[in-house]
TILUM-586221 format. One line per field, with one value per residue (C-alpha): residue number from 1; residue in three letters; x, y, z. Coordinates in nm, 2 decimals. Each point is the difference from the previous one (the first is absolute). Example, Ala and Ser with C-alpha at 12.3 -4.5 7.8 and 13.67 -1.06 7.14 Angstrom:
// TILUM-586221
resi: 1; 2
resn: ala; ser
px: 1.23; 0.14
py: -0.45; 0.34
pz: 0.78; -0.07
END
This chain:
// TILUM-586221
resi: 1; 2; 3; 4; 5; 6; 7; 8; 9; 10; 11; 12; 13; 14; 15; 16; 17; 18; 19; 20; 21; 22; 23; 24; 25; 26; 27; 28; 29; 30; 31; 32; 33; 34; 35; 36; 37; 38; 39; 40; 41; 42; 43; 44; 45; 46; 47; 48; 49; 50; 51; 52; 53; 54; 55; 56; 57; 58; 59; 60; 61; 62; 63; 64; 65; 66; 67; 68; 69; 70; 71; 72; 73; 74; 75; 76; 77; 78; 79; 80; 81; 82; 83; 84; 85; 86; 87; 88; 89; 90; 91; 92; 93; 94; 95; 96; 97; 98; 99; 100; 101; 102; 103; 104; 105; 106; 107; 108; 109; 110; 111; 112; 113; 114; 115; 116; 117; 118; 119; 120; 121; 122; 123; 124; 125; 126; 127; 128; 129; 130; 131; 132; 133; 134; 135; 136; 137; 138; 139; 140; 141; 142; 143; 144; 145; 146; 147; 148; 149; 150; 151; 152; 153; 154; 155; 156; 157; 158; 159; 160; 161; 162; 163; 164; 165; 166; 167; 168; 169; 170; 171; 172; 173; 174; 175; 176; 177; 178; 179; 180; 181; 182; 183; 184; 185; 186; 187; 188; 189; 190; 191; 192; 193; 194; 195; 196; 197; 198; 199; 200; 201; 202; 203; 204; 205; 206; 207; 208; 209; 210; 211; 212; 213; 214; 215; 216; 217; 218; 219; 220; 221; 222; 223; 224; 225; 226; 227; 228; 229; 230; 231; 232; 233; 234; 235; 236; 237; 238; 239; 240; 241; 242; 243; 244; 245; 246; 247; 248; 249; 250; 251; 252; 253; 254; 255; 256; 257; 258; 259; 260; 261; 262; 263; 264; 265; 266; 267; 268; 269; 270; 271; 272; 273; 274; 275; 276; 277; 278; 279; 280; 281; 282; 283; 284; 285; 286; 287; 288; 289; 290; 291; 292; 293; 294; 295; 296; 297; 298; 299; 300; 301; 302; 303; 304; 305; 306; 307; 308; 309; 310; 311; 312; 313; 314; 315; 316; 317; 318; 319; 320; 321; 322; 323; 324; 325; 326; 327; 328; 329; 330; 331; 332; 333; 334; 335; 336; 337; 338; 339; 340; 341; 342; 343; 344; 345; 346; 347; 348; 349; 350; 351; 352; 353; 354; 355; 356; 357; 358; 359; 360; 361; 362; 363; 364; 365; 366; 367; 368; 369; 370; 371; 372; 373; 374; 375; 376; 377; 378; 379; 380; 381; 382; 383; 384; 385; 386; 387; 388; 389; 390; 391; 392; 393; 394; 395; 396; 397; 398; 399; 400; 401; 402; 403; 404; 405; 406; 407; 408; 409; 410; 411; 412; 413; 414; 415; 416; 417; 418; 419; 420; 421; 422; 423; 424; 425; 426; 427; 428; 429; 430; 431; 432; 433; 434; 435; 436; 437; 438; 439; 440; 441; 442; 443; 444; 445; 446; 447; 448; 449; 450; 451; 452; 453; 454; 455; 456; 457; 458; 459; 460; 461; 462; 463; 464; 465; 466; 467; 468; 469; 470; 471; 472; 473; 474; 475; 476; 477; 478; 479; 480; 481; 482; 483; 484; 485; 486; 487; 488; 489; 490; 491; 492; 493; 494; 495; 496; 497; 498; 499; 500; 501; 502; 503; 504; 505; 506; 507; 508; 509; 510; 511; 512; 513; 514; 515; 516; 517; 518; 519; 520; 521; 522; 523; 524; 525; 526; 527; 528; 529; 530; 531; 532; 533; 534; 535; 536; 537; 538; 539; 540; 541; 542; 543; 544; 545; 546; 547; 548; 549; 550; 551; 552; 553; 554; 555; 556; 557; 558; 559; 560; 561; 562; 563; 564; 565; 566; 567; 568; 569; 570; 571; 572; 573; 574; 575; 576; 577; 578; 579; 580; 581; 582; 583; 584; 585; 586; 587; 588; 589; 590; 591; 592; 593; 594; 595; 596; 597; 598; 599; 600; 601; 602; 603; 604; 605; 606; 607; 608; 609; 610; 611; 612; 613; 614
resn: unk; unk; unk; unk; unk; unk; unk; unk; unk; unk; unk; unk; unk; unk; unk; unk; unk; unk; unk; unk; unk; unk; unk; unk; unk; unk; unk; unk; unk; unk; unk; unk; unk; unk; unk; unk; unk; unk; unk; unk; unk; unk; unk; unk; unk; unk; unk; unk; unk; unk; unk; unk; unk; unk; unk; unk; unk; unk; unk; unk; unk; unk; unk; unk; unk; unk; unk; unk; unk; unk; unk; unk; unk; unk; unk; unk; unk; unk; unk; unk; unk; unk; unk; unk; unk; unk; unk; unk; unk; unk; unk; unk; unk; unk; unk; unk; unk; unk; unk; unk; unk; unk; unk; unk; unk; unk; unk; unk; unk; unk; unk; unk; unk; unk; unk; unk; unk; unk; unk; unk; unk; unk; unk; unk; unk; unk; unk; unk; unk; unk; unk; unk; unk; unk; unk; unk; unk; unk; unk; unk; unk; unk; unk; unk; unk; unk; unk; unk; unk; unk; unk; unk; unk; unk; unk; unk; unk; unk; unk; unk; unk; unk; unk; unk; unk; unk; unk; unk; unk; unk; unk; unk; unk; unk; unk; unk; unk; unk; unk; unk; unk; unk; unk; unk; unk; unk; unk; unk; unk; unk; unk; unk; unk; unk; unk; unk; unk; unk; unk; unk; unk; unk; unk; unk; unk; unk; unk; unk; unk; unk; unk; unk; unk; unk; unk; unk; unk; unk; unk; unk; unk; unk; unk; unk; unk; unk; unk; unk; unk; unk; unk; unk; unk; unk; unk; unk; unk; unk; unk; unk; unk; unk; unk; unk; unk; unk; unk; unk; unk; unk; unk; unk; unk; unk; unk; unk; unk; unk; unk; unk; unk; unk; unk; unk; unk; unk; unk; unk; unk; unk; unk; unk; unk; unk; unk; unk; unk; unk; unk; unk; unk; unk; unk; unk; unk; unk; unk; unk; unk; unk; unk; unk; unk; unk; unk; unk; unk; unk; unk; unk; unk; unk; unk; unk; unk; unk; unk; unk; unk; unk; unk; unk; unk; unk; unk; unk; unk; unk; unk; unk; unk; unk; unk; unk; unk; unk; unk; unk; unk; unk; unk; unk; unk; unk; unk; unk; unk; unk; unk; unk; unk; unk; unk; unk; unk; unk; unk; unk; unk; unk; unk; unk; unk; unk; unk; unk; unk; unk; unk; unk; unk; unk; unk; unk; unk; unk; unk; unk; unk; unk; unk; unk; unk; unk; unk; unk; unk; unk; unk; unk; unk; unk; unk; unk; unk; unk; unk; unk; unk; unk; unk; unk; unk; unk; unk; unk; unk; unk; unk; unk; unk; unk; unk; unk; unk; unk; unk; unk; unk; unk; unk; unk; unk; unk; unk; unk; unk; unk; unk; unk; unk; unk; unk; unk; unk; unk; unk; unk; unk; unk; unk; unk; unk; unk; unk; unk; unk; unk; unk; unk; unk; unk; unk; unk; unk; unk; unk; unk; unk; unk; unk; unk; unk; unk; unk; unk; unk; unk; unk; unk; unk; unk; unk; unk; unk; unk; unk; unk; unk; unk; unk; unk; unk; unk; unk; unk; unk; unk; unk; unk; unk; unk; unk; unk; unk; unk; unk; unk; unk; unk; unk; unk; unk; unk; unk; unk; unk; unk; unk; unk; unk; unk; unk; unk; unk; unk; unk; unk; unk; unk; unk; unk; unk; unk; unk; unk; unk; unk; unk; unk; unk; unk; unk; unk; unk; unk; unk; unk; unk; unk; unk; unk; unk; unk; unk; unk; unk; unk; unk; unk; unk; unk; unk; unk; unk; unk; unk; unk; unk; unk; unk; unk; unk; unk; unk; unk; unk; unk; unk; unk; unk; unk; unk; unk; unk; unk; unk; unk; unk; unk; unk; unk; unk; unk; unk; unk; unk; unk; unk; unk; unk; unk; unk; unk; unk; unk; unk; unk; unk; unk; unk; unk; unk; unk; unk; unk; unk; unk; unk; unk; unk; unk; unk; unk; unk; unk; unk; unk; unk; unk; unk; unk; unk; unk
px: 10.20; 0.22; 0.31; 0.10; 0.41; 0.06; -0.16; 0.22; 0.36; 0.23; 0.26; 0.31; 0.18; 0.19; -0.03; -0.40; 0.08; 0.27; -0.25; -0.26; 0.19; 0.13; -0.38; -0.09; 0.31; -0.11; -0.35; 0.07; 0.24; -0.31; -0.18; 0.19; 0.08; -0.40; -0.04; 0.31; -0.19; -0.34; 0.08; 0.20; -0.33; -0.04; 0.27; -0.06; -0.38; 0.17; 0.22; -0.27; 0.23; -0.27; 0.17; 0.23; -0.29; -0.07; 0.33; 0.00; -0.36; 0.12; 0.34; -0.14; -0.24; 0.35; 0.17; -0.15; 0.08; 0.37; 0.05; -0.19; 0.28; 0.29; -0.15; -0.03; 0.42; 0.09; -0.16; 0.11; 0.35; 0.06; -0.22; -0.07; -0.38; -0.17; 0.16; -0.07; -0.22; -0.34; 0.06; 0.21; -0.24; -0.24; 0.21; 0.12; -0.37; -0.05; 0.30; -0.12; -0.36; 0.24; 0.17; -0.34; -0.17; 0.07; 0.04; -0.20; -0.03; -0.05; -0.28; 0.25; 0.26; -0.19; -0.10; 0.37; 0.15; -0.28; 0.12; 0.35; -0.05; -0.24; 0.27; 0.25; -0.19; -0.18; -0.40; 0.08; 0.19; -0.15; -0.25; -0.28; 0.20; 0.30; -0.24; -0.18; -0.36; -0.17; 0.11; 0.24; 0.01; -0.28; 0.01; -0.26; 0.12; 0.35; 0.11; 0.36; 0.02; 0.35; -0.01; 0.03; -0.15; -0.37; -0.29; -0.16; -0.33; -0.02; -0.34; -0.12; -0.30; -0.16; -0.34; -0.20; 0.19; 0.32; -0.13; 0.15; 0.33; 0.04; -0.02; 0.30; 0.21; -0.03; 0.09; 0.30; 0.16; 0.11; 0.20; 0.05; 0.25; -0.14; -0.23; -0.40; -0.17; -0.29; -0.02; -0.26; -0.20; 0.04; -0.09; -0.30; -0.14; 0.12; -0.21; -0.30; 0.03; 0.05; -0.33; -0.19; 0.11; -0.08; -0.35; -0.16; 0.23; 0.05; 0.36; -0.01; 0.26; 0.26; 0.00; 0.38; 0.14; 0.24; 0.23; 0.31; 0.33; 0.15; -0.16; -0.09; 0.19; -0.10; 0.07; -0.05; -0.22; 0.08; -0.26; -0.09; -0.26; -0.16; -0.34; -0.19; -0.20; -0.32; -0.17; -0.04; 0.02; 0.32; 0.05; 0.31; 0.18; 0.29; 0.11; 0.22; 0.27; 0.14; 0.20; -0.18; 0.13; 0.32; -0.02; 0.05; 0.38; 0.12; 0.15; -0.05; 0.23; 0.13; 0.10; 0.23; -0.23; -0.07; -0.01; -0.28; -0.11; -0.07; -0.19; 0.33; 0.13; 0.09; -0.21; -0.14; -0.17; -0.19; 0.14; -0.27; -0.18; -0.18; -0.39; -0.23; -0.17; -0.34; -0.13; -0.14; -0.22; -0.14; 0.13; -0.14; 0.25; 0.27; -0.04; 0.02; 0.35; 0.16; -0.15; 0.16; -0.01; 0.25; 0.39; 0.13; 0.06; 0.33; -0.09; 0.32; -0.11; 0.15; -0.25; -0.18; -0.27; -0.10; -0.07; -0.23; -0.17; -0.09; -0.09; -0.24; -0.19; -0.05; -0.08; -0.10; -0.12; 0.32; 0.22; 0.31; 0.19; -0.07; 0.10; 0.31; 0.04; -0.10; 0.30; 0.19; 0.05; -0.11; 0.16; -0.16; -0.31; 0.08; 0.05; -0.28; -0.23; 0.11; -0.12; -0.30; -0.02; 0.02; -0.18; -0.29; 0.07; -0.08; -0.29; -0.17; -0.08; -0.08; 0.25; 0.22; -0.14; 0.10; -0.11; -0.30; 0.03; 0.26; 0.25; 0.32; 0.26; 0.31; -0.13; -0.21; -0.20; -0.17; -0.19; -0.17; -0.34; -0.04; 0.30; 0.06; 0.33; 0.11; 0.31; 0.17; 0.25; 0.20; -0.06; 0.27; -0.10; -0.24; -0.16; 0.06; 0.03; 0.15; 0.33; 0.16; 0.21; 0.00; 0.22; -0.16; -0.30; 0.14; 0.25; -0.35; -0.13; 0.33; -0.05; -0.37; 0.11; 0.28; -0.20; -0.24; -0.35; -0.17; -0.34; -0.02; 0.25; -0.12; 0.34; 0.09; 0.12; 0.29; 0.06; 0.19; -0.09; -0.32; -0.14; -0.38; -0.21; -0.06; -0.35; -0.13; 0.07; -0.27; 0.06; 0.00; 0.22; 0.28; -0.05; 0.07; 0.29; 0.17; -0.05; 0.08; 0.22; 0.19; 0.34; -0.13; -0.22; 0.12; -0.25; 0.11; -0.20; -0.28; 0.14; 0.02; 0.29; 0.01; 0.36; -0.07; -0.35; -0.11; -0.28; -0.26; -0.30; -0.29; -0.20; -0.28; 0.16; -0.19; -0.09; -0.27; -0.08; -0.10; -0.20; -0.24; 0.03; -0.31; 0.07; 0.10; 0.27; 0.13; 0.03; 0.18; 0.19; 0.15; 0.08; 0.24; 0.11; 0.17; 0.08; 0.17; 0.23; 0.06; 0.15; 0.20; 0.12; 0.04; 0.27; 0.20; -0.20; -0.19; -0.16; 0.02; -0.31; -0.27; -0.31; -0.29; 0.11; 0.33; -0.13; -0.24; -0.23; 0.10; -0.30; 0.08; -0.08; 0.32; 0.13; 0.38; 0.18; 0.15; 0.17; 0.34; 0.17; -0.05; 0.09; 0.26; 0.17; -0.20; 0.31; 0.13; -0.30; -0.07; -0.33; -0.12; -0.27; -0.09; 0.13; -0.25; -0.03; 0.22; -0.28; -0.28; 0.12; 0.14; -0.28; -0.21; 0.27; -0.13; 0.40; 0.20; 0.22; 0.19; 0.32; -0.02; 0.26; 0.07; -0.09; -0.28; -0.35; -0.29; -0.29; -0.25; 0.05; -0.20; -0.31; -0.12; 0.13; -0.16; -0.31; -0.18; -0.32; -0.17; -0.09; 0.40; 0.07; -0.19; 0.12; 0.29; 0.07; -0.20; 0.28; 0.31; 0.02; 0.37; 0.12; -0.04; 0.23; 0.36; 0.03; -0.09; 0.23; 0.28; -0.02; 0.00; 0.32; 0.14; -0.08; 0.17; 0.30; 0.03; 0.02; -0.40; -0.12; -0.35; -0.13; -0.36; -0.12; -0.25; -0.30; -0.22; 0.10; -0.35; 0.15; 0.27; 0.06; 0.21; 0.10; 0.39; 0.12; 0.31
py: 12.47; 0.23; -0.13; 0.16; -0.05; 0.12; -0.29; -0.27; 0.17; -0.19; -0.23; 0.26; 0.01; -0.34; 0.05; -0.02; -0.41; -0.02; 0.18; -0.23; -0.34; 0.17; 0.04; -0.31; -0.17; 0.20; -0.16; -0.39; 0.05; 0.08; -0.18; -0.34; 0.07; 0.06; -0.38; -0.12; 0.05; -0.06; -0.33; -0.08; 0.04; -0.39; -0.09; 0.20; -0.11; -0.36; 0.06; 0.20; 0.31; 0.23; 0.31; -0.08; 0.07; 0.29; 0.16; -0.11; 0.15; 0.33; 0.06; -0.11; 0.34; 0.20; -0.18; 0.18; 0.41; -0.17; -0.13; 0.38; 0.12; -0.20; 0.03; 0.42; 0.04; -0.20; 0.21; 0.27; -0.15; -0.11; 0.25; 0.30; -0.06; 0.24; 0.27; -0.14; 0.14; -0.05; -0.21; -0.20; -0.14; 0.00; -0.25; -0.23; -0.03; -0.18; -0.15; -0.14; -0.12; -0.21; -0.16; -0.12; -0.15; -0.38; 0.10; -0.26; 0.35; 0.34; 0.09; 0.04; 0.08; 0.30; 0.10; -0.04; 0.27; 0.24; -0.05; 0.06; 0.32; 0.15; 0.02; 0.09; 0.26; 0.32; -0.02; 0.39; -0.17; -0.37; -0.03; -0.27; -0.07; -0.11; -0.25; -0.29; 0.16; -0.28; -0.33; -0.02; -0.40; -0.21; -0.28; -0.21; -0.33; 0.00; -0.34; -0.17; -0.22; -0.14; -0.39; -0.05; 0.32; -0.09; 0.13; 0.24; -0.24; -0.37; -0.16; -0.29; -0.24; -0.23; -0.20; -0.03; -0.31; 0.11; 0.35; -0.10; -0.17; 0.35; 0.20; -0.23; -0.01; 0.46; 0.02; -0.27; 0.21; 0.27; -0.25; 0.19; -0.18; -0.06; -0.30; 0.03; -0.12; -0.12; 0.07; -0.28; 0.17; 0.32; -0.04; -0.20; 0.34; 0.20; -0.26; 0.02; 0.34; -0.01; -0.15; 0.18; 0.30; -0.10; -0.16; -0.25; 0.07; -0.16; -0.03; 0.29; -0.14; 0.27; -0.09; 0.09; 0.10; 0.33; 0.02; 0.31; -0.13; 0.12; 0.02; 0.32; 0.02; 0.21; 0.00; -0.36; -0.14; -0.08; 0.05; -0.22; 0.18; -0.06; -0.05; -0.25; 0.02; -0.20; 0.13; 0.35; 0.00; 0.09; -0.04; 0.14; -0.14; -0.03; -0.27; 0.16; -0.22; 0.04; -0.20; -0.21; -0.07; -0.17; -0.41; -0.06; -0.03; 0.24; 0.29; 0.36; 0.16; 0.31; 0.33; 0.30; 0.34; 0.16; 0.38; 0.26; 0.02; -0.29; -0.19; -0.15; -0.12; -0.36; -0.30; -0.31; -0.05; -0.33; -0.26; -0.20; -0.20; 0.22; -0.03; 0.19; 0.20; 0.07; 0.06; 0.37; -0.01; 0.35; 0.33; 0.17; -0.29; 0.10; 0.36; -0.04; -0.20; 0.26; 0.31; 0.33; -0.06; -0.29; -0.01; -0.08; -0.31; -0.16; -0.16; -0.17; 0.17; 0.04; 0.17; 0.20; 0.17; -0.35; -0.08; 0.34; -0.10; -0.36; 0.14; 0.31; -0.37; -0.10; 0.36; 0.25; 0.22; 0.03; 0.31; -0.06; 0.18; -0.19; -0.34; 0.19; 0.13; -0.39; -0.14; 0.21; 0.23; 0.31; 0.22; -0.09; 0.00; 0.36; 0.08; -0.14; 0.15; 0.34; -0.09; -0.11; 0.34; 0.20; -0.19; 0.07; 0.34; 0.08; -0.14; 0.10; 0.33; 0.02; 0.19; -0.11; 0.09; -0.06; -0.35; -0.07; -0.08; 0.13; 0.19; -0.14; 0.16; -0.12; -0.08; 0.26; -0.27; 0.12; -0.23; 0.03; -0.16; -0.13; -0.21; -0.30; 0.13; 0.30; 0.19; 0.08; 0.31; 0.02; 0.33; 0.25; 0.03; -0.23; 0.15; -0.13; -0.28; -0.13; -0.04; -0.08; 0.11; -0.05; -0.26; -0.20; -0.04; -0.08; -0.28; -0.09; -0.04; -0.19; -0.25; -0.09; 0.01; -0.30; -0.18; -0.28; 0.16; -0.32; 0.17; 0.30; 0.22; 0.21; 0.01; 0.33; 0.14; 0.28; 0.29; 0.30; 0.37; -0.14; 0.26; 0.03; 0.23; 0.30; 0.12; -0.40; 0.16; 0.10; 0.36; -0.13; -0.32; 0.26; 0.23; -0.35; -0.10; 0.37; 0.05; -0.37; -0.10; 0.29; -0.17; -0.29; 0.24; 0.19; 0.20; -0.02; 0.17; -0.24; -0.28; -0.04; -0.22; -0.18; -0.12; -0.34; -0.12; -0.39; -0.17; -0.23; -0.24; 0.20; -0.13; 0.10; 0.11; -0.23; 0.29; 0.14; -0.44; -0.03; 0.36; -0.12; -0.39; -0.23; -0.20; -0.34; 0.20; 0.18; -0.36; -0.12; 0.34; -0.02; -0.34; 0.07; 0.30; -0.20; -0.32; 0.26; 0.15; -0.37; -0.07; 0.30; -0.09; -0.39; 0.19; 0.20; 0.32; 0.23; 0.25; 0.30; 0.17; -0.25; 0.27; -0.14; 0.25; -0.12; -0.32; -0.06; -0.26; -0.17; -0.11; -0.38; 0.18; -0.05; 0.30; 0.11; 0.27; 0.24; 0.29; -0.09; 0.31; -0.09; -0.41; -0.19; -0.35; -0.22; -0.09; 0.40; 0.00; -0.05; -0.06; 0.08; -0.01; 0.34; -0.04; -0.01; 0.39; 0.03; 0.22; 0.20; 0.31; -0.24; -0.19; 0.32; 0.15; 0.10; 0.02; -0.28; -0.03; -0.30; -0.04; -0.09; -0.02; 0.04; -0.37; -0.04; -0.16; 0.00; -0.21; 0.03; 0.39; -0.09; -0.08; 0.42; 0.07; -0.25; -0.13; 0.27; -0.11; -0.31; -0.19; 0.00; -0.06; -0.35; -0.15; 0.09; -0.10; -0.37; -0.01; 0.15; 0.10; -0.13; 0.31; 0.21; -0.24; 0.07; -0.37; -0.07; 0.23; -0.12; -0.33; 0.05; 0.20; -0.32; -0.20; 0.23; 0.08; -0.38; -0.06; -0.08; 0.09; 0.02; -0.01; 0.14; -0.19; 0.16; -0.24; -0.09; -0.23; -0.24; -0.04; -0.22; -0.38; -0.03; 0.12; -0.08; 0.36; 0.10
pz: 4.95; 0.09; 0.23; 0.30; -0.03; 0.32; 0.15; -0.20; 0.08; -0.25; 0.24; -0.09; 0.35; 0.08; 0.38; -0.02; -0.09; 0.26; 0.29; -0.09; 0.01; 0.31; 0.17; -0.10; 0.19; 0.33; -0.07; -0.07; 0.33; 0.22; -0.16; 0.03; 0.36; 0.06; -0.16; 0.16; 0.36; -0.12; -0.10; 0.35; 0.16; -0.08; 0.18; 0.33; -0.04; -0.01; 0.33; 0.16; 0.04; 0.09; 0.13; -0.38; -0.17; 0.18; -0.02; -0.38; -0.03; 0.16; -0.19; -0.35; 0.02; 0.01; -0.27; -0.30; 0.14; 0.06; -0.32; -0.16; 0.24; -0.22; -0.30; 0.02; 0.16; -0.28; -0.28; 0.18; 0.02; -0.33; -0.21; 0.19; -0.09; 0.18; -0.20; -0.34; -0.25; -0.09; -0.28; 0.15; 0.25; -0.24; -0.26; 0.35; 0.02; -0.37; 0.06; 0.33; -0.15; -0.27; 0.28; 0.19; -0.33; 0.06; 0.43; 0.24; 0.22; -0.19; 0.16; 0.33; -0.21; -0.13; 0.39; 0.11; -0.32; 0.14; 0.37; -0.10; -0.26; 0.24; 0.27; -0.24; -0.14; 0.18; -0.05; -0.17; -0.28; -0.05; -0.23; -0.12; -0.31; 0.26; 0.15; -0.05; 0.09; -0.14; -0.08; -0.35; 0.04; -0.02; 0.28; -0.20; -0.03; 0.13; 0.08; 0.05; -0.29; 0.08; -0.01; 0.37; 0.15; 0.21; -0.12; 0.14; 0.10; -0.04; -0.15; 0.14; -0.16; 0.25; -0.05; 0.27; 0.07; 0.02; 0.16; 0.35; -0.17; -0.16; 0.32; 0.15; -0.32; 0.03; 0.28; 0.07; -0.36; 0.22; 0.19; 0.29; 0.18; 0.36; 0.02; 0.01; 0.34; -0.19; -0.33; -0.11; 0.27; -0.10; -0.37; 0.08; 0.20; -0.33; -0.23; 0.20; 0.03; -0.32; -0.08; 0.19; -0.17; -0.33; 0.14; -0.26; -0.31; -0.32; -0.15; -0.30; -0.30; 0.12; 0.40; 0.13; 0.28; -0.08; 0.30; 0.06; -0.02; 0.34; 0.33; 0.13; 0.35; 0.25; 0.37; 0.11; -0.29; -0.35; -0.22; -0.30; -0.26; -0.29; -0.19; -0.05; -0.39; -0.09; -0.37; 0.06; 0.39; 0.18; 0.37; 0.17; 0.26; 0.28; 0.23; 0.28; 0.11; 0.36; 0.23; 0.26; 0.38; 0.01; 0.10; 0.38; 0.08; -0.29; 0.12; -0.09; -0.27; 0.09; -0.24; 0.04; 0.16; -0.42; 0.20; -0.08; 0.37; 0.22; -0.26; -0.07; 0.30; -0.04; 0.17; -0.08; -0.34; -0.08; -0.30; -0.02; -0.30; -0.23; -0.04; -0.24; 0.22; -0.22; -0.34; -0.13; -0.27; -0.17; -0.08; 0.40; 0.16; -0.23; 0.02; 0.39; -0.06; -0.25; 0.28; -0.05; 0.38; -0.01; -0.05; -0.35; -0.17; -0.07; -0.37; -0.19; -0.36; -0.30; -0.20; 0.25; -0.22; -0.04; 0.38; -0.05; -0.28; 0.16; 0.31; -0.15; -0.15; 0.34; 0.17; -0.30; 0.27; 0.15; -0.18; -0.17; 0.22; 0.33; -0.18; -0.08; 0.39; 0.11; -0.21; 0.21; -0.29; 0.20; -0.25; -0.35; 0.18; 0.10; -0.36; -0.11; 0.26; -0.10; -0.38; 0.12; 0.22; -0.24; -0.28; 0.24; 0.05; -0.38; 0.02; 0.31; 0.07; 0.38; 0.29; 0.31; 0.26; 0.41; 0.04; 0.24; 0.34; 0.32; -0.14; 0.12; 0.19; -0.16; -0.34; -0.26; -0.13; -0.36; -0.27; -0.35; 0.05; -0.33; 0.07; 0.29; 0.14; 0.30; -0.07; 0.33; 0.08; 0.34; 0.15; 0.07; 0.37; 0.18; 0.34; 0.38; 0.14; -0.36; 0.03; -0.30; -0.32; -0.40; 0.03; 0.28; -0.19; -0.32; 0.18; 0.13; -0.35; -0.11; 0.32; -0.12; -0.41; 0.12; 0.30; -0.06; 0.00; 0.05; -0.16; 0.24; -0.12; -0.33; -0.25; -0.08; -0.32; 0.02; -0.28; 0.04; -0.22; -0.13; -0.22; 0.03; -0.22; 0.27; -0.19; 0.12; 0.39; 0.19; 0.17; 0.41; -0.12; -0.17; 0.27; 0.27; -0.20; -0.01; 0.35; 0.19; -0.30; -0.16; 0.08; -0.30; -0.21; -0.30; -0.21; -0.37; -0.21; -0.12; 0.22; 0.34; 0.10; 0.29; 0.11; 0.24; 0.01; 0.08; -0.16; 0.13; -0.07; 0.11; 0.27; 0.25; 0.30; 0.29; 0.19; -0.29; -0.06; 0.37; 0.02; -0.29; 0.07; 0.07; 0.34; -0.20; -0.18; 0.34; 0.11; -0.30; -0.02; 0.39; -0.03; -0.33; 0.18; 0.29; -0.25; -0.17; 0.27; 0.16; -0.36; -0.01; 0.35; -0.12; -0.27; 0.28; -0.11; 0.29; -0.14; 0.20; -0.05; -0.01; -0.05; -0.24; -0.27; -0.04; -0.13; -0.36; -0.12; -0.30; -0.30; 0.16; 0.35; 0.13; 0.28; -0.14; 0.19; -0.20; 0.23; 0.05; 0.17; 0.36; -0.07; 0.18; 0.01; 0.25; 0.17; 0.03; 0.28; 0.30; 0.15; 0.35; 0.22; 0.14; 0.38; 0.28; 0.19; 0.29; 0.18; -0.04; -0.15; -0.32; -0.03; -0.06; -0.21; -0.34; -0.09; -0.10; 0.37; -0.08; -0.23; -0.38; -0.24; -0.33; -0.12; 0.30; -0.14; 0.24; -0.17; 0.28; -0.10; -0.39; 0.15; 0.04; -0.34; -0.17; 0.12; 0.11; -0.16; 0.19; -0.32; -0.09; 0.34; 0.06; -0.35; 0.08; 0.36; -0.14; -0.23; 0.07; 0.37; -0.02; -0.23; 0.34; 0.22; -0.02; 0.04; -0.35; -0.14; 0.23; -0.10; -0.33; 0.01; 0.18; -0.24; -0.30; 0.16; 0.08; -0.36; -0.09; -0.34; -0.02; -0.35; -0.07; -0.32; -0.22; 0.02; 0.30; 0.23; -0.08; -0.30; 0.07; -0.07; 0.31; 0.34; -0.05; -0.07; 0.20
END
């Protein structure tokens, strides 16, 4: 076998080892700060500091880019890294691999290396052998083996007689500082639900319950996540823990504003005792908890790959990239997604095309039929009445990324300088890109480079779904559509453009919003009724005769745009007529401004054990 010596350069340059060490120090600082804010979610949950939790979720998303900039500046200042020869970069990568052998987050450190390198080097200079195109260090079986370290998960071995006591011990082992309203009652409910789920089961020799060692914190909930193993059968489960109503006479705690729109206004926050709200079982229930349309969790993890491995045993259909995203490690999720995408391209032959459906005025959307995602590129110009800019649109997408998506707004992956094989693009798509997106499209020989693109999971547009649906499907979809808008309202989001084409249906039948160029904070809008005409001329006028401010919204005018179909109108007016009433919107706005933080939990109301939620 002939060895290519160029693939294994001799480690002769002392600068390479120093730069590799500096790079790893930059990553370690990043993960230390990331973990500190994730660990602090427990104290925020115990104090019912919902505004602080929202603020921390927003700020944590910014940590990664800040640390990348810091590391790039250090490598530039201390080593002039951008101008070093290729041999030094190759040696630096090998030194870096050596530093990761016993590291607890090697996959994240590799991604950090790529981020800093591509920031320093122009894409025409760096080559794949400078970067971690594939993982170089295995994440299999990594565990923190220090004597006092907390394992990734704990295993419990109950008998049928001790099952209930074991459930109570599992909950108590998390040592939450605030008391439960009635833990024995809640444990009885979990125990009964578990027996119903398992049915008339026979305990096998290896009957056990495995539980991840950190709670999963998001908004106003903390989720205990694990699985029950009985012989060859594994049953995933999650127990949502929330604050109930405060006891009579207890004062409400107030927290300072957290910024980011009026969502962060100060106001009363419940500090009621804890309750286990329900017990969720099976992959489908957990897929909703870990949905791509929800905000990221805060989890205290020493070995994130071990958490992902455990979660994949609960949800084998969930891509690893989405699990890393759900854990707040969205850059790692992006990296894995892109690797999966390149792998798919190598094993497919279909062509990119303009996505089916009504074309948008702001985004050019295309897809690959064999791949379950869509690619969205901001256009260079927009026809009237659109009045926006590239920067404003990017700001809207960033707002969604950092906001609570309440299961109703699709997460997006944002990429720069993505090279696609030009031969895989249909001519019509190439023409559209060059016509409407010329500033961000570069024809580079065999490759078509798109300088900025968003990627979202593909859904069936609601307008297309309704056109082919049965009357029963129409009813369910229209009811879901109304619930989706009400969930967004509860999260302080006004969708702006509520046309059916801007919503999609997921495989679970959930309606999700995905067109963000007109969204606003609900609290920034002014909801009004259409004034009564003062004379016959105004009444008969085909034009708007009353003053409309830039943030004015008239909900009663939604009807003509949404409810032209009599069947759809009947269902909508039966279940969601309040969406056409300005007082509905204004009432929610006033509650949010008063400090109320509403949470939309990822399970049906009917599943709840209690009605004590705050």
